[in-house]
C-alpha positions in Angstrom: 71.7 11.9 -7.3 74.2 14.3 -8.8 73.1 17.8 -9.6 73.8 17.4 -13.3 71.8 14.2 -13.5 68.8 16.0 -11.9 69.1 18.9 -14.3 69.3 16.4 -17.2 66.1 14.6 -16.1 64.4 18.0 -15.7 65.3 18.9 -19.3 64.2 15.6 -20.7 60.9 15.6 -18.9 60.1 19.2 -19.8 60.3 20.3 -16.2 58.3 17.5 -14.7 61.0 16.3 -12.2 60.5 16.1 -8.5 62.1 14.4 -5.5 59.9 13.0 -2.9 61.6 13.1 0.5 59.9 11.1 3.3 60.9 12.0 6.8 61.2 8.5 8.3 58.2 6.3 8.5 59.6 2.9 9.4 59.1 2.8 13.2 60.3 -0.9 13.4 63.7 0.0 11.9 64.2 2.8 14.4 63.2 0.5 17.3 65.6 -2.1 16.2 68.4 0.5 16.1 67.5 1.7 19.6 66.5 5.1 18.3 63.4 6.9 19.4 61.3 7.9 16.4 60.1 11.5 16.8 56.5 12.3 16.2 55.3 13.3 12.7 55.5 17.1 13.1 58.9 17.0 14.7 60.3 14.8 11.9 59.1 17.3 9.3 60.5 20.3 11.2 63.8 18.5 11.2 63.5 17.7 7.5 62.7 21.3 6.6 65.7 22.4 8.6 67.9 19.8 6.9 66.7 20.9 3.4 67.4 24.5 4.4 71.0 23.7 5.3 71.5 21.7 2.0 70.0 24.5 0.0 72.3 27.1 1.6 75.4 24.9 1.0 74.3 24.3 -2.7 74.0 28.1 -3.1 77.6 28.4 -2.1 77.2 29.6 1.4 80.0 28.4 3.8 79.0 27.2 7.2 78.7 27.6 10.2 74.9 27.1 9.8 73.0 26.4 13.0 69.3 25.7 13.7 67.1 24.1 16.3 68.2 20.6 15.3 71.4 20.9 13.2 74.7 22.6 13.5 77.1 22.4 10.6 80.6 23.8 11.3 83.4 24.6 8.9 81.9 23.1 5.8 81.6 24.3 2.2 80.4 22.6 -0.9 83.1 21.6 -3.3 82.8 19.9 -6.7 84.4 16.6 -7.4 87.4 16.7 -9.7 
């Protein structure tokens, strides 16, 4: 969803807008892809780290951004023309 769309929904709904992010629940899909599904707490630690990276990029910070699970090098957010 684009940032502007989210802000529009937020305005129309009088501030009652939220996004529910689920950190992987479909074990069968992972098994079929040959990927080991991490346990619940590990998935949510990864998800929190991912959200932190996205937040920093949305705030205009330029990478490198590195954490326990993610490393983003030479990246900056840019708007579409």
